[in-house]
C-alpha positions as CSV (number, residue, x, y, z in Angstrom):
1,M,80.8,151.6,114.0
2,T,80.2,155.3,113.6
3,A,83.8,156.5,113.2
4,A,84.1,155.2,109.6
5,I,81.2,157.2,108.3
6,P,82.4,160.5,106.7
7,L,80.1,163.5,107.2
8,L,79.6,166.5,105.0
9,V,78.8,168.8,107.9
10,K,81.6,171.2,107.0
11,L,80.5,171.4,103.3
12,K,78.0,174.1,102.4
13,P,76.5,175.3,99.2
14,N,78.9,177.6,97.3
15,P,77.2,180.7,95.9
16,H,79.9,180.8,93.1
17,W,79.0,177.3,91.7
18,A,76.9,178.9,88.9
19,S,80.1,180.5,87.5
20,L,82.0,177.2,87.3
21,P,82.7,175.9,83.7
22,L,80.2,173.1,84.4
23,F,77.5,175.7,84.7
24,D,78.8,178.1,82.1
25,R,75.4,179.2,80.7
26,T,76.8,180.7,77.4
27,G,75.2,178.0,75.3
28,W,72.1,177.4,77.4
29,K,68.7,178.1,75.7
30,R,65.4,179.1,77.3
31,V,62.8,176.5,76.6
32,R,59.4,175.4,77.9
33,F,59.2,172.0,79.7
34,G,56.6,170.9,77.1
35,D,59.0,171.8,74.3
36,V,61.5,169.1,75.2
37,V,59.4,166.7,77.3
38,E,56.6,164.4,76.2
39,N,53.6,163.4,78.4
40,C,53.4,159.8,77.3
41,A,49.9,158.5,77.0
42,E,50.5,154.9,75.9
43,T,47.8,152.6,77.3
44,C,47.3,148.9,77.3
45,D,45.5,146.0,79.0
46,P,48.2,145.0,81.5
47,E,47.2,141.3,81.4
48,E,47.1,141.1,77.6
49,A,50.5,142.9,77.6
50,G,52.0,140.5,80.0
51,L,52.7,143.1,82.6
52,E,52.9,141.9,86.2
53,R,53.2,145.1,88.2
54,Y,51.4,148.4,88.7
55,V,52.6,151.6,90.3
56,A,50.3,153.8,92.4
57,M,51.0,157.1,94.1
58,E,51.7,155.3,97.4
59,H,54.5,153.4,95.8
60,L,56.4,156.6,95.0
61,E,58.6,157.8,97.8
62,P,59.2,161.6,98.3
63,G,62.9,162.4,97.7
64,S,63.7,159.1,96.0
65,L,64.2,158.5,92.3
66,H,63.7,154.7,92.7
67,V,60.5,152.7,92.7
68,R,61.0,150.3,95.6
69,S,57.5,149.0,95.9
70,W,54.6,148.2,93.6
71,G,51.3,146.3,93.3
72,S,50.6,143.0,91.6
73,V,48.4,143.1,88.5
74,A,47.2,139.6,89.4
75,D,45.6,141.2,92.5
76,G,43.5,143.4,90.3
77,T,43.9,146.9,88.9
78,T,42.1,149.4,86.8
79,F,45.3,151.2,85.6
80,T,46.0,151.2,81.9
81,R,48.7,153.9,81.3
82,R,51.9,152.1,80.5
83,C,55.4,153.1,81.5
84,R,58.7,151.7,80.2
85,P,62.2,151.5,81.8
86,G,63.9,154.9,81.8
87,Q,60.7,157.0,81.7
88,V,60.1,159.4,84.5
89,L,57.1,159.2,86.8
90,F,55.8,162.4,88.2
91,G,53.0,162.5,90.8
92,K,50.6,165.2,89.6
93,R,48.3,164.8,92.7
94,R,49.5,166.7,95.7
95,A,52.6,167.8,93.9
96,Y,53.9,169.3,97.2
97,Q,54.7,165.7,98.2
98,R,57.6,165.8,95.6
99,K,57.1,162.4,94.2
100,V,59.4,161.8,91.2
101,A,60.9,158.5,90.2
102,V,62.5,156.7,87.2
103,A,60.8,153.5,86.0
104,E,63.1,150.6,86.2
105,F,60.6,148.0,84.8
106,E,57.5,147.9,82.6
107,A,54.2,148.5,84.4
108,V,50.9,150.3,84.4
109,V,50.6,153.4,86.5
110,S,47.9,155.4,88.3
111,G,46.1,158.2,86.4
112,D,47.6,160.5,89.0
113,I,51.1,159.9,87.6
114,Y,52.5,161.5,84.5
115,V,54.8,159.3,82.4
116,L,57.5,161.6,81.0
117,A,60.2,161.2,78.4
118,P,62.4,163.4,76.2
119,K,60.8,164.4,72.9
120,D,64.3,164.3,71.3
121,T,67.2,162.6,73.0
122,Q,69.6,164.7,70.9
123,R,68.2,167.8,72.6
124,L,67.4,166.5,76.1
125,L,69.4,163.7,77.7
126,P,67.1,161.0,79.3
127,G,69.3,160.8,82.3
128,L,69.0,164.5,83.1
129,L,65.2,164.6,82.8
130,P,64.4,163.4,86.3
131,F,66.6,166.0,87.8
132,L,64.8,168.7,85.8
133,C,61.7,167.8,87.8
134,L,63.4,168.3,91.2
135,P,64.4,172.0,91.5
136,E,62.4,174.1,94.0
137,R,61.2,176.4,91.3
138,F,59.7,173.5,89.3
139,F,57.8,172.3,92.3
140,Q,56.6,175.8,93.2
141,H,55.2,176.0,89.6
142,A,53.5,172.6,89.9
143,V,51.9,173.4,93.2
144,G,51.0,176.9,92.1
145,T,49.1,175.6,89.1
146,S,47.3,172.8,90.9
147,A,43.5,172.9,91.2
148,G,41.3,171.3,93.8
149,S,41.0,171.5,97.6
150,L,41.3,168.0,99.0
151,S,43.4,166.5,96.3
152,P,44.9,169.3,94.2
153,R,46.3,168.2,90.8
154,T,48.5,170.0,88.3
155,N,47.4,169.6,84.7
156,W,49.8,168.9,81.8
157,S,49.3,172.2,80.0
158,S,50.3,174.1,83.1
159,L,53.3,171.9,83.8
160,A,54.4,172.1,80.1
161,S,54.4,175.9,80.3
162,F,57.3,175.9,82.9
163,E,60.3,177.7,81.5
164,F,63.9,176.9,82.2
165,D,67.4,177.1,80.6
166,L,68.5,173.9,78.9
167,P,72.3,173.3,78.7
168,P,73.9,171.8,75.6
169,L,74.1,168.0,75.4
170,D,77.7,167.7,76.5
171,Q,77.1,169.7,79.7
172,Q,73.9,167.7,80.3
173,H,76.1,164.6,80.3
174,R,78.5,165.9,82.8
175,I,75.8,167.3,85.1
176,A,73.8,164.0,84.9
177,E,76.9,161.9,85.7
178,I,77.6,163.9,88.9
179,L,73.9,163.8,90.1
180,W,73.6,160.1,89.4
181,A,76.9,159.4,91.2
182,V,75.5,161.2,94.3
183,D,72.3,159.3,94.0
184,A,74.2,156.0,93.9
185,E,76.1,157.1,97.1
186,W,72.8,157.9,98.8
187,N,71.5,154.4,98.0
188,C,74.6,152.8,99.3
189,Y,74.2,154.6,102.6
190,L,70.5,153.8,102.7
191,G,71.2,150.2,102.1
192,V,73.5,150.2,105.1
193,K,70.8,151.9,107.1
194,D,68.2,149.2,106.1
195,A,70.7,146.5,107.1
196,L,71.3,148.2,110.5
197,E,67.5,148.4,111.0
198,D,67.1,144.7,110.2
199,F,69.9,143.9,112.6
200,R,68.3,146.0,115.3
201,K,65.0,144.1,115.0
202,S,66.8,140.7,114.9
203,L,68.2,141.4,118.4
204,F,64.7,140.8,119.7
205,G,64.3,137.5,117.8
206,N,65.6,134.1,118.5
207,R,68.1,135.3,121.2
208,L,65.2,136.0,123.5
209,S,63.1,132.9,122.7
210,G,64.3,130.9,125.7
211,F,63.4,133.5,128.3
212,A,60.2,134.1,130.3
213,V,57.6,136.3,128.7
214,K,55.5,138.6,130.9
215,P,52.6,141.0,130.2
216,L,53.7,144.6,130.2
217,S,51.5,145.2,133.3
218,E,53.9,143.0,135.3
219,V,57.1,144.7,134.3
220,V,56.1,148.4,134.6
221,D,54.0,150.7,136.7
222,F,51.5,152.7,134.6
223,L,51.5,156.4,135.7
224,D,48.8,157.4,133.2
225,G,46.7,158.9,136.1
226,K,49.3,161.6,136.6
227,R,49.1,163.0,133.0
228,V,47.6,166.4,132.4
229,P,46.7,167.6,128.9
230,L,47.1,171.3,128.1
231,S,45.3,172.9,125.1
232,E,47.3,174.8,122.6
233,K,45.7,178.0,123.9
234,E,46.8,177.2,127.5
235,R,50.3,176.3,126.4
236,A,50.6,179.7,124.6
237,T,50.2,181.4,127.9
238,R,52.5,179.0,129.8
239,K,55.7,179.1,127.8
240,G,58.7,177.8,129.7
241,P,61.8,175.5,129.7
242,Y,60.2,172.1,130.3
243,P,59.5,169.8,127.4
244,Y,55.8,169.0,126.8
245,Y,55.3,165.5,125.3
246,G,52.6,164.1,123.2
247,A,52.1,160.8,121.4
248,S,55.3,160.9,119.4
249,G,57.7,163.2,121.2
250,V,58.1,166.8,122.2
251,I,55.4,169.1,120.8
252,D,55.9,172.2,122.9
253,S,57.6,173.6,126.1
254,V,55.8,174.9,129.2
255,D,56.5,176.6,132.5
256,G,56.0,173.5,134.7
257,Y,56.6,169.8,134.9
258,I,54.7,166.7,136.2
259,F,57.4,164.0,136.1
260,D,61.1,164.0,137.1
261,E,62.5,160.5,136.7
262,P,63.5,158.0,134.0
263,L,60.4,156.8,132.2
264,V,59.3,155.1,128.9
265,L,56.5,156.8,126.9
266,L,54.4,154.7,124.5
267,S,52.0,156.3,122.0
268,E,48.4,155.9,123.0
269,D,46.7,157.0,119.8
270,G,47.2,158.1,116.2
271,F,47.9,156.4,112.8
272,N,51.6,156.6,113.7
273,L,51.0,153.5,115.8
274,V,50.7,151.6,112.6
275,N,52.5,153.8,110.0
276,R,55.6,154.2,112.2
277,N,56.7,157.5,110.6
278,S,58.3,158.4,113.9
279,R,59.1,156.6,117.2
280,I,56.2,155.4,119.3
281,A,58.3,154.3,122.3
282,F,61.0,156.5,123.8
283,K,62.8,157.1,127.0
284,V,62.5,160.4,128.8
285,D,64.5,161.7,131.9
286,G,64.3,164.8,133.9
287,K,61.6,167.4,134.4
288,V,58.9,166.9,131.7
289,W,55.2,167.5,131.2
290,I,53.2,164.7,129.5
291,N,49.7,164.9,128.0
292,N,47.2,162.1,127.7
293,H,48.3,160.8,124.3
294,A,51.2,158.8,125.6
295,H,51.2,156.0,128.2
296,V,53.7,156.7,131.0
297,L,55.6,153.6,132.0
298,R,58.0,153.2,135.0
299,P,60.0,150.0,134.7
300,K,60.0,147.8,137.7
301,A,63.1,146.2,139.2
302,G,64.8,143.8,136.8
303,M,63.6,145.7,133.7
304,H,66.2,147.7,131.9
305,I,64.6,151.0,130.7
306,D,66.5,151.2,127.4
307,F,65.8,147.6,126.6
308,L,62.1,148.1,127.3
309,A,61.9,151.3,125.1
310,D,63.8,149.6,122.2
311,Y,61.7,146.4,122.5
312,L,58.4,148.3,122.3
313,E,59.7,150.4,119.4
314,S,60.8,147.3,117.5
315,V,57.8,145.0,117.6
316,S,54.4,145.3,115.9
317,L,51.6,146.4,118.3
318,E,48.9,146.0,115.7
319,P,47.2,143.1,117.6
320,F,46.6,145.4,120.5
321,I,45.5,148.5,118.6
322,T,41.7,149.2,118.3
323,G,39.6,151.5,116.0
324,T,39.6,152.0,112.3
325,Y,39.7,155.8,111.9
326,Q,40.7,156.6,115.5
327,R,43.6,154.3,116.1
328,K,44.1,153.7,119.8
329,L,46.2,151.6,122.1
330,N,44.1,151.8,125.2
331,K,45.5,150.9,128.7
332,S,43.8,147.5,129.0
333,E,45.2,146.3,125.7
334,C,48.6,147.9,126.4
335,E,48.8,146.0,129.6
336,R,48.6,142.7,127.6
337,I,51.6,143.4,125.4
338,P,54.0,140.4,125.9
339,V,57.6,141.4,126.9
340,P,60.5,138.9,127.1
341,V,62.5,139.2,130.3
342,P,66.0,138.0,130.0
343,P,68.5,138.6,132.8
344,E,69.2,142.3,133.2
345,E,72.8,141.9,132.1
346,I,71.6,140.6,128.7
347,Q,69.0,143.4,128.5
348,G,71.9,145.9,129.0
349,E,74.0,144.3,126.3
350,I,71.2,144.4,123.8
351,A,70.4,148.0,124.8
352,E,74.1,149.0,124.4
353,T,74.3,147.3,120.9
354,I,71.1,149.2,119.9
355,A,72.5,152.5,121.1
356,R,75.5,152.0,118.7
357,I,73.2,151.0,115.9
358,V,71.1,154.2,116.5
359,S,74.2,156.3,116.5
360,S,75.3,154.8,113.2
361,I,71.9,155.3,111.7
362,S,71.9,158.9,112.9
363,A,75.3,159.5,111.2
364,I,74.0,158.1,108.0
365,E,70.9,160.3,108.1
366,T,73.2,163.3,108.7
367,K,75.4,162.4,105.8
368,V,72.4,162.0,103.4
369,T,70.7,165.2,104.7
370,H,73.8,167.3,104.0
371,S,74.4,165.6,100.6
372,K,70.8,166.4,99.6
373,S,71.2,170.0,100.7
374,L,74.2,170.3,98.4
375,V,72.4,168.6,95.5
376,A,69.4,170.9,96.0
377,E,71.7,173.9,95.4
378,L,73.2,172.2,92.3
379,L,69.7,171.6,91.0
380,N,68.8,175.2,91.5
381,C,71.5,176.1,89.1
382,L,69.5,174.3,86.4
383,S,66.2,176.1,86.9
């Protein structure tokens, strides 16, 4: 499953790209962002305008030019700024989050989102505009001109003052075609990744419905009593070769270990229990130190360790999580988590399939990461 995925690990940014004909800067002219880009301020009542969707800051994904989620106007919104297909959405609040996207439908947007469009399409190609908002120097300018402590925002006059060299229209076309082709490739790979993730979750669906279900307390031994937390100050004086684990993985290394056997760690606290920005269940083996932010589970006979880790990672634990601001999966609730227990042979088959899926997903992420590194260097040639 992984062999067919080509990687770009051998390709690296070429310092001579800027001298290629594509980036021949002979005809490029120095402009201000506000000279060629308009901050659109069209407003409307979304219901009267027949708009069904709104876009807030949380709907913009860092690193993606596509709006994949939105809210429903029917559910209520106070937003009135209108965006139209092809216009660029730029998150002005916390600009360091790098939220830039192209509107693919009509909607109203948050007041924390600028709606941008070329002032003159014979001077600036609409398809190039989103990429002008992505170079590192542009973000440094946006962040550097932001005001406010908790929610810093960059204002339009500051953003409009950003200076860059604008290529002639024919070069803009060629550059935009290359960048959009790479974007299309990313989305194909990410589509495959999403399909693999769905397949992974389906392995714990109907196939397991006919088997006995037991509470977690009956299929593992809890070793939480052996955990020892070390403060950051203590760890600074105890550097060593042994991984120090917290709620979502390795956070340090120390000079000693507490455990030396195959175990499953399950996050005990933190918003990651719900947000799932990183794994909450993972297998560890060998000499490790574990703090008090992860439950330590030793599978009992008949419970395949990889199957258990993947199952706990794949299901929602929301019904067992307590607290509003301090999200926590305490031991008594953790013990109640239902776990299907098919024959160990089936557990092993599922675990092996998931291992292949994870390997494929990792290959896709490597591919996209290296592609983005190359594109970042291309974009820097524009700034």
